[in-house]
N, C-alpha and C positions, 0 to 999 in steps of 0.2 A: 890235273894236279901236278905241281912241280916237285921234283926230287933233287936233293943236293947233298953232297958229301959233308960230313960234320966239319972238316977243316975249312971248307969254303963258307959254310953256314955261319961259323964263328966270325968270319970277316964281314959278313953281310947281315948280321942279326937285325940291325935297325930296319933294313929294307924288308926282311922276312916278317917282322912284326907289323910293319905298315901294310904289307900285302895281305897278311892274315886278317887284319882289321877290315880290309876291303872285301873279304870273302874268298881269298885265294890261299888255301892252306899249302904248306910245304912239308914234304916228308924228308926227314934227316936220316942219312945212311952212314954207317960206319963199316968200312971194308966191304961195301956193296950191299949190306943188309940193312933194312929199315929198322931204326931203333927209337925214333921219336917223330912227333909231328907238331908243327906250329899252326895252331888254329885260332880263329877269333874266339873271344870270350862268349859270344852268342852260341857258337857251335859247341863249345865246352859245356855251357850251361844246359844245352839240349841233350848232350850225351851223358852228362854226369850231374843231374839236377840236385842230388842230395849231398854233393861234395863241396858246395860253395856256401860261404856265410850269407845270411839273409841280406846284409847291406850291399853285397855285390849284385844280388839279383835286383834290388830296388834301383840301382844307379845306372842300369843299362838303357841307353837311348834306343828307342824303337824306330 
């Protein structure tokens, strides 16, 4: 898993989103501490199935 400082992540957000969609999550750090993670929607649905509207669940390609 990749780790990136928030300042760099801001500049590379499009690439982080593209990579997450391909199954490669990135941990975002601030002052060296992990604060967030960019993950694919599939991973997010698996981790938090009750947090997403039903229409998002139906439109995920398998």
